[in-house]
C-alpha positions as CSV (number, residue, x, y, z in Angstrom):
1,X,-46.4,-99.6,45.9
2,X,-48.1,-98.0,42.8
3,X,-50.7,-98.2,39.7
4,X,-50.6,-97.2,36.0
5,X,-54.0,-97.6,34.2
6,X,-54.6,-100.2,31.7
7,X,-57.3,-101.7,29.7
8,X,-59.9,-101.0,32.2
9,X,-57.4,-102.7,35.0
10,X,-54.8,-101.0,37.2
11,X,-51.6,-102.9,36.5
12,X,-49.5,-102.9,40.1
13,X,-45.8,-102.1,40.5
14,X,-43.0,-101.3,42.9
15,X,-40.5,-98.6,42.1
16,X,-37.0,-98.0,44.1
17,X,-34.1,-96.3,44.0
18,X,-32.7,-93.7,41.6
19,X,-30.9,-93.4,38.1
20,X,-30.7,-95.6,35.2
21,X,-33.7,-97.8,34.9
22,X,-34.4,-101.3,35.2
23,X,-37.3,-103.3,34.9
24,X,-38.3,-106.7,36.3
25,X,-40.8,-109.4,35.0
26,X,-41.4,-112.2,37.1
27,X,-42.7,-115.8,35.2
28,X,-45.6,-117.8,35.4
29,X,-47.2,-117.9,38.7
30,X,-44.8,-115.1,39.9
31,X,-45.3,-111.7,41.3
32,X,-42.9,-108.9,42.1
33,X,-42.2,-109.8,44.9
34,X,-40.0,-112.7,44.0
35,X,-37.6,-109.6,43.1
36,X,-37.1,-109.0,46.7
37,X,-33.3,-109.2,46.7
38,X,-32.6,-107.5,43.3
39,X,-34.6,-104.6,44.2
40,X,-32.4,-104.2,48.2
41,X,-29.7,-104.4,45.9
42,X,-29.9,-102.9,42.3
43,X,-31.9,-99.8,44.0
44,X,-28.5,-98.7,45.7
45,X,-27.4,-97.8,42.1
46,X,-30.3,-98.4,39.4
47,X,-34.0,-96.9,39.5
48,X,-35.7,-100.3,39.7
49,X,-39.3,-100.8,38.5
50,X,-40.5,-104.7,39.4
51,X,-44.4,-105.1,37.7
52,X,-47.2,-107.3,38.5
53,X,-47.8,-108.8,35.1
54,X,-51.7,-108.9,34.2
55,X,-53.0,-111.9,37.0
56,X,-50.7,-111.9,39.3
57,X,-49.6,-110.3,42.6
58,X,-52.0,-107.3,43.0
59,X,-52.5,-107.1,39.2
60,X,-56.2,-108.2,37.9
61,X,-56.5,-110.5,34.5
62,X,-57.8,-109.0,31.7
63,X,-60.8,-111.0,29.8
64,X,-59.8,-114.4,28.8
65,X,-56.5,-114.5,27.3
66,X,-53.2,-112.9,27.7
67,X,-50.7,-113.3,24.8
68,X,-47.6,-111.9,25.7
69,X,-48.0,-108.7,23.7
70,X,-50.8,-108.2,26.0
71,X,-48.5,-108.7,28.8
72,X,-45.9,-106.4,27.1
73,X,-48.1,-103.7,26.6
74,X,-49.5,-103.6,30.0
75,X,-45.5,-103.1,30.7
76,X,-45.7,-100.2,28.3
77,X,-48.2,-98.4,30.4
78,X,-46.4,-98.7,33.5
79,X,-43.1,-97.4,32.1
80,X,-45.1,-94.4,30.5
81,X,-47.1,-93.7,33.1
82,X,-43.4,-93.1,35.2
83,X,-41.8,-91.2,32.0
84,X,-39.0,-93.3,31.5
85,X,-37.7,-94.3,28.3
86,X,-34.9,-96.5,27.8
87,X,-34.1,-99.3,30.3
88,X,-32.7,-102.9,30.5
89,X,-35.5,-105.6,30.8
90,X,-35.1,-108.6,32.8
91,X,-38.1,-111.3,32.1
92,X,-37.9,-114.4,34.1
93,X,-39.8,-117.3,32.3
94,X,-43.0,-116.0,31.2
95,X,-41.7,-112.8,31.8
96,X,-38.8,-113.3,29.6
97,X,-41.5,-114.2,26.6
98,X,-43.2,-110.7,27.4
99,X,-39.7,-108.9,27.0
100,X,-39.1,-110.0,23.7
101,X,-42.6,-109.1,22.7
102,X,-41.7,-105.9,24.5
103,X,-38.8,-105.9,22.3
104,X,-40.7,-106.1,19.1
105,X,-43.6,-103.9,19.5
106,X,-40.9,-101.4,21.5
107,X,-37.5,-101.7,19.9
108,X,-36.2,-98.0,20.7
109,X,-36.8,-98.2,24.8
110,X,-34.6,-101.2,24.9
111,X,-31.2,-100.8,25.9
112,X,-30.5,-104.5,27.1
113,X,-32.4,-107.3,27.8
114,X,-32.2,-110.8,30.2
115,X,-33.7,-114.2,29.4
116,X,-33.7,-115.2,32.4
117,X,-34.5,-118.8,32.7
118,X,-36.3,-118.1,29.1
119,X,-36.3,-118.7,25.6
120,X,-37.0,-116.8,22.2
121,X,-38.4,-120.2,21.3
122,X,-41.9,-120.7,20.5
123,X,-43.6,-123.8,22.3
124,X,-43.5,-127.0,19.8
125,X,-46.3,-129.4,19.3
126,X,-45.7,-131.6,21.8
127,X,-45.4,-128.9,24.3
128,X,-48.7,-127.1,23.2
129,X,-50.2,-130.4,23.7
130,X,-49.8,-130.5,27.2
131,X,-50.5,-126.8,28.0
132,X,-54.2,-128.0,26.9
133,X,-53.7,-131.2,29.1
134,X,-52.7,-128.9,32.2
135,X,-55.7,-126.3,31.7
136,X,-58.0,-129.2,31.5
137,X,-56.4,-130.5,35.0
138,X,-56.5,-126.5,36.0
139,X,-60.2,-126.4,35.5
140,X,-60.7,-129.2,38.1
141,X,-58.0,-128.9,41.0
142,X,-56.3,-125.5,40.0
143,X,-54.8,-125.4,43.5
144,X,-53.2,-128.8,43.6
145,X,-52.0,-128.1,39.8
146,X,-50.4,-124.9,41.8
147,X,-48.6,-126.5,44.4
148,X,-46.9,-129.3,42.7
149,X,-45.7,-127.9,39.2
150,X,-43.8,-125.2,41.7
151,X,-41.8,-128.1,43.3
152,X,-41.3,-129.3,40.0
153,X,-39.2,-125.6,39.3
154,X,-36.8,-126.3,41.3
155,X,-34.0,-128.6,41.2
156,X,-34.4,-132.2,43.4
157,X,-31.9,-131.5,45.4
158,X,-32.5,-127.9,46.0
159,X,-36.0,-128.6,47.3
160,X,-34.7,-129.3,51.1
161,X,-32.1,-126.4,50.6
162,X,-34.3,-123.7,49.1
163,X,-37.1,-124.6,51.6
164,X,-38.0,-121.3,53.0
165,X,-38.2,-120.0,49.2
166,X,-40.2,-122.4,48.0
167,X,-43.0,-121.7,50.5
168,X,-42.5,-118.5,49.3
169,X,-43.3,-119.8,45.9
170,X,-46.2,-121.7,46.4
171,X,-47.5,-118.8,49.0
172,X,-47.5,-116.6,45.4
173,X,-48.4,-118.8,43.6
174,X,-51.7,-119.6,45.5
175,X,-53.2,-115.6,45.0
176,X,-53.4,-116.6,40.8
177,X,-56.7,-117.3,40.7
178,X,-57.9,-120.7,38.5
179,X,-58.7,-118.2,35.2
180,X,-55.5,-116.1,35.1
181,X,-53.9,-119.3,35.0
182,X,-55.7,-120.1,32.1
183,X,-55.3,-117.1,30.0
184,X,-51.7,-117.2,30.8
185,X,-51.2,-121.7,29.5
186,X,-53.1,-119.9,26.7
187,X,-51.0,-116.7,25.9
188,X,-47.9,-119.0,26.4
189,X,-49.1,-121.7,24.2
190,X,-49.8,-119.3,21.1
191,X,-46.5,-117.1,21.6
192,X,-44.6,-116.6,18.6
193,X,-40.9,-117.4,17.6
194,X,-39.1,-114.4,18.6
195,X,-35.1,-115.6,17.0
196,X,-35.7,-112.5,15.3
197,X,-35.4,-110.0,18.0
198,X,-32.2,-111.9,18.9
199,X,-30.5,-111.6,15.2
200,X,-31.3,-108.2,15.3
201,X,-31.0,-106.6,18.9
202,X,-28.0,-104.0,18.7
203,X,-28.2,-104.0,22.4
204,X,-26.6,-107.0,25.0
205,X,-28.2,-109.6,25.8
206,X,-27.9,-112.0,29.0
207,X,-28.5,-115.2,28.9
208,X,-29.5,-117.1,32.6
209,X,-29.7,-120.6,32.4
210,X,-30.1,-123.5,34.6
211,X,-28.2,-126.7,33.7
212,X,-31.3,-128.4,36.1
213,X,-33.8,-126.5,34.4
214,X,-36.7,-129.0,33.7
215,X,-39.1,-126.4,31.9
216,X,-36.7,-125.0,29.6
217,X,-33.6,-127.9,28.7
218,X,-30.4,-125.8,28.3
219,X,-29.3,-127.5,25.5
220,X,-31.7,-125.8,23.6
221,X,-30.5,-122.4,24.7
222,X,-27.2,-122.5,23.0
223,X,-28.2,-122.0,19.2
224,X,-30.2,-119.1,20.5
225,X,-27.2,-117.3,22.0
226,X,-25.2,-117.4,18.5
227,X,-27.5,-115.5,17.6
228,X,-26.5,-111.9,19.3
229,X,-24.3,-109.8,18.6
230,X,-23.9,-108.9,21.8
231,X,-24.4,-112.2,24.1
232,X,-23.5,-113.0,27.7
233,X,-24.3,-116.6,29.6
234,X,-24.4,-117.1,32.9
235,X,-24.7,-121.0,33.3
236,X,-26.2,-122.0,36.9
237,X,-24.9,-125.2,37.1
238,X,-27.0,-126.5,40.2
239,X,-30.1,-124.5,39.7
240,X,-33.4,-125.4,37.9
241,X,-36.5,-123.2,36.8
242,X,-35.5,-120.5,39.8
243,X,-31.8,-119.2,39.9
244,X,-33.6,-116.0,41.4
245,X,-33.8,-118.4,44.8
246,X,-31.5,-121.2,44.1
247,X,-28.5,-119.0,43.3
248,X,-29.5,-115.8,44.6
249,X,-25.9,-114.2,44.9
250,X,-24.6,-115.3,41.5
251,X,-27.3,-114.4,39.5
252,X,-27.7,-110.4,41.0
253,X,-23.9,-109.7,40.8
254,X,-24.0,-110.9,37.2
255,X,-27.2,-108.8,36.8
256,X,-25.4,-106.1,38.4
257,X,-22.5,-106.1,36.1
258,X,-24.8,-106.6,32.8
259,X,-27.0,-103.8,33.7
260,X,-23.7,-101.8,34.0
261,X,-22.3,-102.6,30.5
262,X,-25.9,-102.0,29.1
263,X,-25.8,-98.2,30.3
264,X,-22.2,-97.6,29.3
265,X,-22.7,-98.9,26.3
266,X,-19.5,-101.1,27.1
267,X,-20.9,-104.5,25.1
């Protein structure tokens, strides 16, 4: 485990394997630990950098607001410290929002992008209101909120089947402080529309979509797929928002193939 300096904090990351670089970014209430199976597989062929975004895992919060540009800049600080220039970025949920911000800020560094249960759309008006409501709940009972929200990320029928993974996700989530939760909710609420990144990208984009995702309805992804020059889609018929746990084999396989295509320029 290693650290990179960024805005007076230390951004925590893991660095495994050798070769072309894959960057893994977790989502809200996650950490780089969620990628354990992916790191084990990918590091046999690639160099894998898995980063704890600000306020998550072992990376402290920064102030009182984490916008997606800030998250992207923290990722760049890690990659600059390591000294790598081109990479495939995989972002789960909030990590996908940060990945799109990264692609906007640093377009020359991206060889491929995976939106793993993520979207280029901003929060609609009603979702923004819901974020504000959740922030009020978190200020009063953040531990109860964490437990309930993690349950909702899995498809209901997978809660028992993925009981071990559910408990792992809850353990990771409980590390996130009340202030970090609020910082992230505020940042996600205010994020920009980044459809233009999908339109302009000259590299492949992989969409991993959960048919039973309660956070990002799968129907909203179809128009976005059509914007891309080089799209690939993996629809997980039995997964919710946690496909790296609910469909590990399928997602590992697809991401390995996707990274290979990105690095070989076979779009």
